[in-house]
C-alpha positions in Angstrom: 10.2 2.2 33.8 13.4 0.6 35.1 13.8 -0.7 38.6 17.1 -1.1 40.4 17.1 -4.9 39.7 16.7 -4.2 35.9 19.7 -1.8 35.9 22.1 -4.3 37.5 24.1 -6.2 34.9 25.9 -9.3 36.0 29.6 -9.2 36.3 29.9 -11.7 33.4 27.7 -9.5 31.2 29.8 -6.4 31.9 33.0 -8.4 31.4 31.7 -9.9 28.1 30.7 -6.5 26.8 34.0 -4.9 27.7 36.1 -7.8 26.3 34.1 -8.0 23.0 34.5 -4.3 22.4 38.2 -4.4 23.3 38.8 -7.4 21.1 37.4 -5.6 18.1 39.6 -2.6 18.5 42.7 -1.7 16.5 45.1 -2.0 19.6 43.9 -5.5 20.1 44.6 -6.5 16.5 48.0 -4.8 16.6 48.8 -6.7 19.9 47.7 -10.0 18.4 49.7 -9.3 15.3 52.8 -8.5 17.3 52.5 -11.7 19.4 52.5 -13.7 16.1 55.5 -11.7 14.8 57.5 -12.2 18.0 56.6 -15.9 18.0 57.7 -16.2 14.3 60.9 -14.4 15.0 61.7 -16.6 18.0 61.4 -19.7 15.8 65.1 -20.0 15.0 66.1 -19.5 18.7 64.0 -22.6 19.6 65.0 -24.5 16.4 61.3 -24.5 15.3 60.7 -27.2 17.9 57.4 -28.9 18.6 57.2 -27.0 21.9 57.7 -23.7 20.0 54.8 -24.7 17.7 52.7 -25.9 20.7 52.9 -22.6 22.4 51.2 -20.6 19.6 48.7 -23.5 18.9 47.7 -23.8 22.6 47.5 -20.1 23.1 45.4 -19.4 20.1 43.1 -22.3 20.8 42.4 -21.3 24.4 41.9 -17.6 23.4 39.6 -18.6 20.6 37.6 -21.0 22.7 37.0 -18.4 25.5 36.3 -15.5 23.0 33.5 -17.5 21.3 31.5 -17.5 24.5 32.3 -13.9 25.5 31.4 -12.5 22.0 28.3 -14.7 21.8 27.1 -13.3 25.2 27.6 -9.7 24.0 26.0 -10.6 20.6 22.9 -12.1 22.3 22.4 -8.9 24.3 22.8 -6.7 21.2 20.4 -8.9 19.2 17.8 -8.7 21.9 18.1 -4.9 22.0 17.7 -4.6 18.3 14.7 -7.0 18.3 13.0 -4.9 21.0 13.7 -1.7 19.1 12.3 -3.2 15.9 9.2 -4.5 17.8 8.6 -1.0 19.1 8.8 0.5 15.6 6.5 -2.2 14.2 4.0 -1.8 17.0 4.0 2.0 16.8 3.3 2.3 13.1 -0.4 2.2 12.3 0.2 0.7 8.8 2.6 -2.0 9.8 1.4 -5.6 10.5 1.4 -6.5 14.1 2.1 -10.1 13.1 5.7 -9.1 12.7 6.1 -8.2 16.4 8.1 -11.0 18.0 8.7 -12.7 14.7 11.9 -14.1 16.0 9.9 -16.6 18.0 8.4 -18.1 14.8 9.7 -21.3 13.4 11.9 -21.1 10.2 9.0 -22.5 8.2 6.6 -19.8 9.4 9.3 -17.2 8.6 9.6 -18.5 5.1 5.8 -18.1 4.6 6.1 -14.5 5.8 9.1 -14.0 3.5 7.1 -15.2 0.5 4.2 -12.9 1.5 6.6 -9.9 1.4 8.3 -11.0 -1.8 4.8 -11.2 -3.4 4.0 -7.7 -2.0 7.3 -6.4 -3.3 6.5 -7.7 -6.8 3.1 -6.0 -6.7 4.5 -2.7 -5.4 7.1 -2.6 -8.2 4.2 -2.4 -10.7 2.9 0.7 -8.8 4.1 4.2 -9.3 5.0 4.4 -5.6 5.8 1.8 -3.0 3.6 3.7 -0.6 0.4 2.9 -2.4 -0.5 -0.5 -0.8 0.0 -1.9 2.6 -1.1 -5.5 2.1 -1.4 -8.1 -0.6 -5.2 -7.8 -0.4 -5.0 -4.0 -0.9 -2.5 -4.5 -3.7 -4.7 -6.9 -5.5 -7.7 -4.6 -5.2 -5.7 -1.7 -6.4 -4.3 -3.6 -9.4 -7.9 -4.7 -10.3 -9.1 -1.1 -10.1 -6.1 0.0 -12.2 -6.8 -2.7 -14.8 -10.4 -1.6 -15.0 -9.4 2.0 -15.3 -6.8 1.3 -18.0 -9.3 -0.9 -19.9 -11.9 1.9 -19.8 -9.3 4.5 -20.9 -8.1 2.3 -23.8 -11.7 1.7 -24.8 -12.6 5.4 -24.7 -9.4 6.3 -26.6 -10.1 3.7 -29.3 -13.7 5.0 -29.6 -12.4 8.6 -30.1 -10.1 7.6 -32.9 
């Protein structure tokens, strides 16, 4: 449910989104390339002076400085949107762990612990016939214990038959 206040984007947000999309376009690249080519061609006319060099250095520095903030603003918005979508997917799946909702607010150390958990789970699932068999490390351990007991019984009964 959106209200009018939620639908209003700040002028800077709109500007940042527009500029970051435009800056990543083919025409923007071609324009920047042409500026550099014109600058390089104009070198002999200015005797490759310090002023000639200062023009391109100052121009690129200013543009780069401003673009960092504009692109970061647009990137922050995109990252937040992706996080919210992922949170919705995690929260809506009955088999997923709700501990992953809002994981981006965890410390790096906490994320490393979660990463190790999933690495271990991945190692266990590689031993299974299907990755859909277990949903947690505890379930995976129980399943592997059952498999081990079943295999032992099968081997024992096969040995007895021979």
